[in-house]
C-alpha positions in Angstrom: -138.2 247.0 -119.1 -138.3 249.8 -121.7 -135.3 251.9 -122.6 -136.5 254.9 -120.7 -137.0 252.9 -117.5 -133.6 251.3 -117.9 -131.8 254.7 -118.4 -133.4 256.0 -115.2 -131.7 253.4 -113.1 -128.2 253.9 -111.6 -125.4 252.7 -113.9 -124.6 249.5 -112.0 -128.3 248.6 -111.9 -128.5 249.1 -115.6 -125.7 246.7 -116.2 -127.4 244.0 -114.0 -130.7 244.6 -115.7 -129.2 244.3 -119.2 -127.4 241.1 -118.2 -130.6 239.6 -116.8 -132.6 240.5 -119.9 -130.0 239.0 -122.2 -130.1 235.8 -120.1 -133.9 235.6 -120.4 -134.3 235.9 -116.6 -137.8 237.0 -115.7 -137.1 239.0 -112.6 -135.5 242.4 -113.0 -133.9 244.7 -110.4 -136.1 246.7 -108.1 -135.1 249.7 -106.0 -135.7 249.6 -102.3 -136.1 252.6 -100.0 -132.8 254.3 -99.0 -133.3 253.0 -95.4 -133.0 249.4 -96.7 -129.3 249.3 -97.2 -128.5 246.5 -94.7 -129.4 242.8 -94.9 -131.9 243.2 -92.1 -133.5 246.3 -93.5 -133.7 244.7 -97.0 -135.3 241.6 -95.6 -137.9 243.7 -93.7 -138.7 245.8 -96.8 -139.2 242.6 -98.9 -141.0 240.7 -96.1 -138.6 237.8 -96.3 -136.2 236.0 -94.0 -132.8 237.6 -93.5 -131.2 234.4 -94.8 -132.9 235.0 -98.2 -130.7 238.1 -98.7 -127.8 236.9 -100.8 -124.9 239.2 -99.7 -121.8 239.4 -101.7 -118.5 239.5 -99.8 -115.4 240.5 -101.9 -111.9 239.2 -101.1 -108.5 239.7 -102.7 -106.3 236.6 -103.3 -102.8 237.7 -102.3 -100.9 235.4 -104.6 -102.2 237.0 -107.8 -104.5 239.9 -106.8 -107.6 238.0 -108.1 -111.0 239.2 -106.9 -113.1 236.6 -105.1 -116.8 237.2 -104.7 -118.5 234.9 -102.1 -122.3 234.9 -102.2 -123.5 234.1 -98.7 -126.8 233.9 -97.0 -127.6 237.0 -94.9 -127.7 235.1 -91.6 -124.3 233.4 -92.1 -120.7 234.5 -92.1 -117.8 233.6 -94.4 -115.1 231.3 -93.0 -112.0 232.7 -94.8 -110.1 229.5 -94.0 -112.6 227.5 -96.1 -112.3 230.0 -98.9 -108.5 229.7 -98.8 -108.6 225.9 -98.9 -110.7 226.1 -102.1 -108.9 228.7 -104.1 -105.4 229.1 -102.6 -103.5 225.9 -103.6 -100.2 227.6 -103.1 -101.0 228.2 -99.4 -101.3 231.9 -99.8 -104.2 233.8 -98.2 -107.2 236.0 -99.0 -107.9 239.3 -97.5 -111.0 241.5 -97.4 -111.0 243.8 -100.4 -111.0 247.6 -99.9 -113.4 249.9 -101.7 -111.0 250.9 -104.6 -110.2 247.2 -105.3 -113.9 246.2 -105.3 -114.9 249.1 -107.6 -112.1 248.4 -110.1 -112.7 244.6 -110.3 -116.4 244.3 -110.1 -117.5 247.8 -111.3 -119.8 248.1 -108.2 -119.3 250.0 -105.0 -119.3 248.2 -101.6 -122.8 247.6 -100.5 -124.2 246.9 -104.0 -121.9 244.3 -105.5 -123.9 242.0 -107.7 -122.9 238.3 -108.0 -122.9 238.8 -111.8 -122.2 241.2 -114.7 -118.8 242.3 -113.3 -116.4 244.6 -115.1 -113.5 242.1 -115.0 -113.0 238.4 -114.5 -113.7 237.4 -110.9 -113.9 234.1 -109.0 -117.4 233.6 -107.7 -118.4 231.1 -105.0 -121.9 230.4 -103.9 -122.4 229.2 -100.3 -124.8 226.3 -100.0 -126.6 228.0 -97.1 -128.7 229.7 -99.8 -130.1 226.4 -101.0 -132.3 226.4 -97.9 -134.7 228.8 -99.7 -136.9 228.6 -102.7 -136.0 232.1 -103.8 -133.3 234.6 -102.7 -132.6 238.3 -103.3 -129.2 239.3 -104.6 -127.6 242.8 -104.8 -128.2 244.5 -108.2 -125.4 247.0 -108.5 -126.5 249.5 -105.9 -126.9 249.3 -102.1 -130.7 249.6 -102.4 -131.2 247.5 -105.6 -132.0 243.8 -105.5 -133.4 241.1 -107.8 -135.1 237.9 -107.0 -134.1 234.4 -108.3 -133.9 230.8 -107.3 -130.6 229.6 -105.8 -130.1 227.2 -108.8 -130.7 230.1 -111.2 -128.0 232.0 -109.4 -125.7 229.0 -109.9 -126.6 228.9 -113.6 -126.3 232.7 -114.2 -122.9 233.0 -112.6 -121.5 229.6 -113.6 -120.2 229.4 -110.0 -119.8 226.3 -107.9 -121.9 225.8 -104.8 -119.6 225.2 -101.9 -119.5 225.2 -98.1 -117.6 228.4 -97.0 -119.8 229.4 -94.0 -118.7 229.5 -90.4 -120.0 226.5 -88.6 -122.9 227.9 -86.5 -122.4 225.5 -83.5 -118.7 226.2 -83.4 -119.3 230.0 -83.7 -121.8 229.9 -80.8 -119.4 227.9 -78.6 -116.5 230.3 -79.4 -118.6 233.3 -78.6 -119.8 231.9 -75.3 -116.2 231.2 -74.3 -115.1 234.7 -75.2 -118.0 236.2 -73.2 -117.0 234.1 -70.2 -113.4 235.3 -70.4 -114.2 238.9 -70.9 -116.8 238.9 -68.1 -114.2 237.4 -65.7 -111.6 240.0 -66.7 -114.1 242.8 -66.1 -114.5 241.7 -62.5 -110.9 242.7 -61.8 -111.6 246.4 -62.5 -111.3 248.6 -59.4 -113.0 251.9 -59.2 -110.3 253.1 -56.8 -107.4 252.2 -59.1 -106.0 253.9 -62.2 -104.7 250.5 -63.4 -107.6 249.4 -65.6 -107.0 245.8 -67.0 -106.8 245.3 -70.8 -109.9 243.5 -72.2 -107.5 241.3 -74.4 -108.1 237.6 -73.7 -105.5 236.4 -76.3 -108.2 235.6 -78.9 -107.0 238.1 -81.5 -109.2 237.7 -84.6 -111.2 240.4 -86.2 -114.7 239.3 -87.4 -115.0 240.3 -91.1 -118.7 241.0 -90.7 -118.9 242.9 -87.4 -115.3 244.5 -87.5 -115.0 243.5 -83.8 -112.4 241.3 -82.2 -113.9 237.9 -81.5 -112.1 237.7 -78.2 -112.5 241.2 -76.6 -115.3 242.7 -78.7 -113.3 245.8 -79.6 -112.7 247.4 -83.0 -109.2 247.8 -84.4 -109.3 251.5 -83.6 -110.3 250.8 -80.0 -107.5 248.2 -79.7 -104.8 250.5 -81.1 -106.0 253.4 -79.0 -106.0 251.5 -75.7 -102.4 252.3 -74.7 -103.1 256.1 -75.3 -106.3 256.2 -73.3 -106.6 257.3 -69.7 -108.4 255.3 -66.9 -111.8 257.0 -67.4 -111.8 256.4 -71.1 -110.8 252.7 -70.5 -113.6 252.2 -68.0 -116.0 253.7 -70.5 -114.8 251.4 -73.2 -115.2 248.5 -70.8 -118.9 249.4 -70.4 -119.3 249.3 -74.2 -117.5 246.0 -74.5 -119.8 244.4 -71.9 -122.9 245.7 -73.7 -121.6 244.2 -76.9 -121.0 240.9 -75.2 -124.5 240.8 -73.8 -126.0 241.0 -77.3 -127.2 237.8 -78.9 -124.8 236.5 -81.5 -127.2 237.2 -84.4 -127.6 240.9 -83.4 -124.3 241.9 -84.9 -125.0 240.0 -88.1 -128.4 241.7 -88.6 -126.6 245.0 -89.1 -124.4 243.7 -91.9 -125.3 244.6 -95.4 -124.3 243.1 -98.7 -120.9 244.1 -100.2 
């Protein structure tokens, strides 16, 4: 890539391209259409499986404010408990990083965090789900920029360990099916003639980091906090939304998740 071509790229992409050139890596970043900002859209634009999109999820370790970048296959979700078991020997936890933290530690904005060439020291973990593929596509410093490499090259370029930090697919499927059963049963108690609309809460209060929905009642945090202030009509309308979400295949919500 010539100097003029490099300078024409966004700053974050320039940093990734320079790192790859210095490392002797043959594949440099490419820019996808603006409509390819999610994992599903990127996979479609590249004509690859969604699992080949190596999304970067950034966490903050609470004990020392360290940044943790988990590189995960696009069709898998991060199990935060597994991450904590690997990098939190003091028993502290990790939390999903906000936009300011991500930018300050990695130098990239959410949606375009590359697994390499960060502004500061970060902990990088590569999930073994990526090893299923001959090649994968990782974020290159911009929501629409990616570069191709083999999973083992990713391991070499980042000097990161390959670990198992993905949610168990079978366990996730069983948990979702159980939640759907509970929510569906609760919906049957709604009466059109009564203003007493039952809460969708089924005592499974855990927000999914990828979908931003509660894994028990399929509501967002805003919908949960606003329930007590809502009237009967608004509550019935939200119930309709919840049941539509519950009817979607489990993979549907993951397909809308882009790289961080």
